[in-house]
C-alpha positions as semicolon CSV with decimal commas, in nm:
position;residue;x (nm);y (nm);z (nm)
1;M;-0,013;0,014;0,014
2;K;0,286;0,231;0,051
3;R;0,443;0,180;-0,288
4;T;0,087;0,300;-0,416
5;L;0,091;0,565;-0,236
6;I;0,423;0,674;-0,283
7;A;0,417;0,575;-0,683
8;I;0,101;0,813;-0,693
9;L;0,279;1,058;-0,534
10;C;0,574;1,087;-0,773
11;V;0,334;1,068;-1,050
12;I;0,163;1,376;-0,927
13;L;0,454;1,527;-0,876
14;M;0,605;1,457;-1,241
15;V;0,275;1,548;-1,401
16;S;0,279;1,898;-1,177
17;A;0,626;1,967;-1,276
18;V;0,573;1,979;-1,645
19;S;0,490;2,371;-1,705
20;V;0,176;2,398;-1,959
21;H;0,189;2,751;-2,106
22;A;-0,114;2,891;-2,276
23;F;-0,106;3,256;-2,476
24;A;-0,421;3,447;-2,552
25;S;-0,484;3,757;-2,750
26;A;-0,714;4,010;-2,844
27;V;-0,947;3,880;-3,096
28;D;-0,938;4,040;-3,452
29;D;-1,263;4,062;-3,580
30;T;-1,126;4,143;-3,962
31;I;-1,107;3,837;-4,183
32;Q;-0,785;3,819;-4,382
33;P;-0,883;3,732;-4,744
34;L;-0,665;3,543;-4,957
35;W;-0,568;3,768;-5,266
36;N;-0,352;3,677;-5,542
37;N;-0,306;3,976;-5,701
38;T;-0,353;4,207;-5,401
39;A;-0,081;4,276;-5,074
40;N;-0,282;4,548;-4,910
41;I;-0,568;4,737;-4,898
42;D;-0,632;5,062;-4,658
43;C;-0,912;5,252;-4,703
44;T;-1,005;5,621;-4,511
45;F;-1,312;5,820;-4,494
46;N;-1,278;6,156;-4,306
47;F;-1,381;6,503;-4,294
48;H;-1,257;6,815;-4,197
49;D;-1,362;7,256;-4,230
50;G;-1,671;7,077;-4,448
51;I;-1,440;6,890;-4,700
52;G;-1,468;6,500;-4,748
53;Y;-1,244;6,249;-4,837
54;A;-1,258;5,892;-4,929
55;D;-0,882;5,823;-4,936
56;S;-0,746;5,499;-5,046
57;V;-0,383;5,303;-5,077
58;T;-0,370;5,022;-5,284
59;K;-0,024;4,817;-5,306
60;A;0,003;4,504;-5,543
61;Q;0,170;4,189;-5,520
62;F;0,506;4,178;-5,733
63;G;0,444;4,129;-6,140
64;A;0,088;4,316;-6,149
65;S;0,054;4,545;-6,395
66;S;-0,229;4,795;-6,336
67;I;-0,448;4,927;-6,007
68;T;-0,781;5,042;-6,066
69;T;-0,939;5,232;-5,817
70;D;-1,378;5,343;-5,832
71;I;-1,506;5,532;-5,551
72;Y;-1,851;5,630;-5,541
73;V;-1,998;5,879;-5,253
74;Y;-2,355;5,888;-5,141
75;K;-2,531;6,081;-4,883
76;Q;-2,862;5,987;-4,677
77;I;-3,125;6,215;-4,703
78;N;-3,420;6,079;-4,582
79;G;-3,319;5,716;-4,522
80;D;-3,222;5,707;-4,899
81;W;-2,871;5,745;-5,071
82;I;-2,830;6,044;-5,278
83;Y;-2,459;6,036;-5,537
84;V;-2,254;6,316;-5,423
85;T;-1,951;6,229;-5,647
86;E;-1,734;5,941;-5,772
87;L;-1,375;5,896;-5,911
88;H;-1,199;5,645;-6,122
89;D;-0,825;5,618;-6,140
90;T;-0,588;5,368;-6,321
91;K;-0,207;5,310;-6,256
92;N;0,005;5,086;-6,433
93;K;0,214;5,031;-6,103
94;M;0,257;4,831;-5,793
95;V;0,102;5,124;-5,553
96;S;-0,143;5,372;-5,624
97;G;-0,267;5,632;-5,385
98;V;-0,629;5,842;-5,453
99;S;-0,815;6,070;-5,276
100;C;-1,158;6,155;-5,362
101;I;-1,225;6,513;-5,212
102;F;-1,603;6,638;-5,199
103;N;-1,790;6,960;-5,063
104;A;-1,941;6,786;-4,770
105;E;-2,264;6,897;-4,520
106;S;-2,231;6,919;-4,143
107;G;-2,458;6,665;-3,979
108;V;-2,496;6,447;-4,280
109;Y;-2,433;6,049;-4,303
110;Y;-2,205;5,982;-4,619
111;R;-2,088;5,634;-4,737
112;A;-1,803;5,530;-4,981
113;D;-1,796;5,269;-5,187
114;Y;-1,479;5,143;-5,275
115;T;-1,390;4,896;-5,558
116;F;-1,012;4,787;-5,651
117;T;-0,924;4,578;-5,955
118;V;-0,583;4,408;-5,974
119;T;-0,483;4,298;-6,246
120;K;-0,179;4,018;-6,268
121;N;-0,121;3,803;-6,565
122;N;-0,418;3,912;-6,729
123;V;-0,630;3,772;-6,475
124;A;-0,841;4,046;-6,249
125;E;-0,902;4,060;-5,924
126;V;-1,198;4,244;-5,796
127;I;-1,237;4,391;-5,390
128;H;-1,502;4,567;-5,250
129;R;-1,516;4,795;-5,012
130;T;-1,758;5,031;-4,792
131;L;-1,701;5,279;-4,530
132;Y;-1,999;5,547;-4,326
133;N;-1,900;5,867;-4,146
134;T;-2,100;6,162;-4,058
135;C;-1,950;6,505;-4,108
136;P;-1,890;6,681;-3,808
């Protein structure tokens, strides 16, 4: 009986001596897409002194031949989305930065729809983003 108790205690001691590490991190609720042609897209939608800025920077994967950016801006009036302006730009580079600038009304809710088309080896990869903001 004594040997059994010593054996059990030795097993417990050996198991407790093994350290187990657990790590936690903040939950990132964004889904990272697997793009073939596109390396990164960064969109911002801000206002300053009554002017709206729908900006974007798109980085292509190595070997991409062009980046096309289309931005459409709308304002919400009585629940309807009313067209404000648009911007279309195509660059034959690996990085494209564009800015759609427009006059904005204080207190109005706006939407910016972004469409990016990154072409590599004659294959077009289309990515959409939509941002919302209220002009202060």
